[in-house]
N, C-alpha and C positions, 0 to 999 in steps of 0.2 A: 460404826455409829455415825450419826449426822448431827450437825448443830447449825443454828442460824447465827448471824453476825450483826444483828441489829441491836447494838448495845445502848444506843441513845434514843431509841424510839422514833428515829427519823426514816426508817426503812433501809433496805440494802438489796444488793443483787449478787451476793456471794453466800456460799454455805461451807461449813467445815466438814471434812471427812476424817474420821478417827479410826484407829485400830489398836487393839490390845494384843500384843504378841509376847512370845517367851512366857506363856502362862504356866508352863511346867515348873518354872522357878519358884512359884509360890509354895509348892509341896516341900521344897527344901529350905524354906524360910527366906527365899530371895524375893526380888521385885520383878513383876512383869514389865514389859516395855510399852509405853504409851506414845503414839506418834500421830501426826495429823498433817493434812494439807488443806489449802483453801482453793476453791474453784468458783468460777463464775456461774451464776444461775439466773433464772427469771427474777424480776423484782418482787419484793414482798414488803409489807408494812403492817403496823398495828391495825387491827380491824376496828370498825366502829361498833358501838353497842347497839344490838338489834332491838327493834320494837317487838311487841307481841299483841295479838288480838285480845281485846277485853281489858286492857290495862294501860295506864300511862307510864308505868315503870318499864324501863328497858332491861334486857339481860346483860350480864357482864360477860363479854366475849373474850376476856383475858388479853393476851398480847400475841405476838407472832413467834413465840418460841417454838422450837421443833417439838413435835409430839412423839408418838410411838414410832419406832423404826423396826424394820424387819429385813432379814437376809434370806434370799431365795434365788437359786439358779445362778449364783456367783455375783448377784447385784444386791445393793442395799437400797431399801425404799424408805422414804420419810415423807412427812406432811406437816403442815402448820396452818393456822387460821390467818388470813391476810385481808387487807383492804383490797377490793377489786371492783371494777365496773363490769358487770355481766354484759354479754353481747345483747344489743338491742335496748340497753338501759342507759340512763343518763345520770344515775346516782351511784356514788361509791357505796358498796355494801360489803358485808363480811362473806368470805368464801374460803375455799380450801386451795392451797398451793401444794403440789406434790412433786416428788423427785424420784427417779430411778437412776442409781449411780453405780458404775462399775469401778471398784477400787483396784489399784495395782500395788502389789507388795514387791519390795526389793531390799535385800540386805536385812531382812527381818523387821522392816518397818513399812508403813504405807508411803509409797514414793510418788504416787500420782492418782488421779481419778478423772473420770469423764462422765458427763450426764448423758445417759442413753435416751431418756424421755423425761419430760416435765410438762406441767400445765396447770390450769386452774379448774376447779369445780365450782361453778357459779350459776345462779338461776336469776333471770330477770325478775325484779320485784321481791326477791326472797333473800334471807340471810342464812348462811350455812356456817355453823361454828363447831369447833373441837372435832376435826376429822381424825380418823384412824384408818390406815390402809393395811390390808392383808393380801400379799401376792402369792402366786405359786411359782414353781421352777420354770414353767413355760412362758411366764410373762403376763399371765392373766392376773387381775386383781379386783378387789372390791373395797370400797371406801364407805364408812359410816359417819354420820354427823347428826347434829340437831338442826332442824329447819324451822324457822320462825319468820314472821313478818307482821305488819299491822293488820293483815287480814287472815292470819293463821296462828293458832295456838302452837306453843313449842311441841314439835313432833319428832319422831325418829324416822330417819330417811337414809337412803344409800344409793350408790351408783356403781357400775361395773365397767371394767376396762378389758378389752380383748388383747391378746398377745401381739397383734399386728396393728392395733389402733393407736392413734396419736394422742387421744385424750379419752377421759371417761365419758360414757354415754348418758342418757337421760336419768334424771333423779326419780327414784321410786319411793313411795311412802310405805314404810314398814308398820308404823302405828301412829295414827293421828292423835294430836293432843286433845284433851277434853276440856281445857280451860286455861286461863292465864296462870302464871307462877304465883304462889301463895302471897296474898296481900301485897306488900311493897318489897318483897324479896327481890334481889337483883343478882346475887352471885349464883352462877350456873355451875353445873358439873364441870370441873376443870378438864376432864379427860374422857374420851371414849376409848373403847378397846376393840381390837380385831386379832383373832388367833386362828391358826389352821384347824380345820375339821377333817373328818374322814372322807375318803373318796373325792378328793379335790373340791372341798367346800371350805367356807370360812364362817366362823362364829363371830358375830358382830354385836356390839352393845353400845348404847348411848342413852343420855338422859332425855326424858320427855314428861309430859303431864298425863298420867294414866287415868283410866276411869276411877271414879270415887271408890269402887270396891277394891282397888289395888293401891290406894293411898295409905299413908301411915294410920294405924288404928287410933292413935291419940289425937289425930287431927292437927298436929303441930305444923306439918308441912304436907304439900300435895304432890311433890315430885316423885318420879319413879325411874327405873332403869329398864329399858326394853332390850332383851337378848333374843337374837334370832339367827338362823343359819341360811346361807345362800350358796348356790353352786358357783364355782369359778369355771371359766372357759366357755 
């Protein structure tokens, strides 16, 4: 498992790497072993609240806590929403920070870890919130998130990483938003998700504003969840 270490909201450049070992003890009424190490990482910090087209209300981007983690090919992957200034931009925006970590076990506990790859997913002029990463054993990966800005309705988007690439490639729109979040609502979907699919694919899901035909029938809210599949590699 992975965790962030920004406990006071001032940002940090370390992450925690955790392991649960001796799990067989549970079947006999015993306790498993929980161990952890702290390693240096790229900096991250609480993200700003992003604007949205057609509304003066901003979305709640939460904080920089670690989101979903995944284990593949001997490495642990994790991601979080962070404050970041995209390349070619002069404004601090919300983006994704991601980490690929190789842990080392010794004596039945996690004794060390190293970061194989890390980076930011950020787009000039845009805000990317609540990322979720799904890798494969070869080191390919896909990341999903909500994309929004003053010129864009909250939309579902994703990016892909090649096994030999240093960072994720361009952002692709999976489903454009159809309008701003309902009235003055601000709390956004706290999490996206990403899980393995068949034949080296990933199933991805995140919140967006769908067409009216896909919104709640009682009209109380207009948000929806976009679920889609993308190939890895």
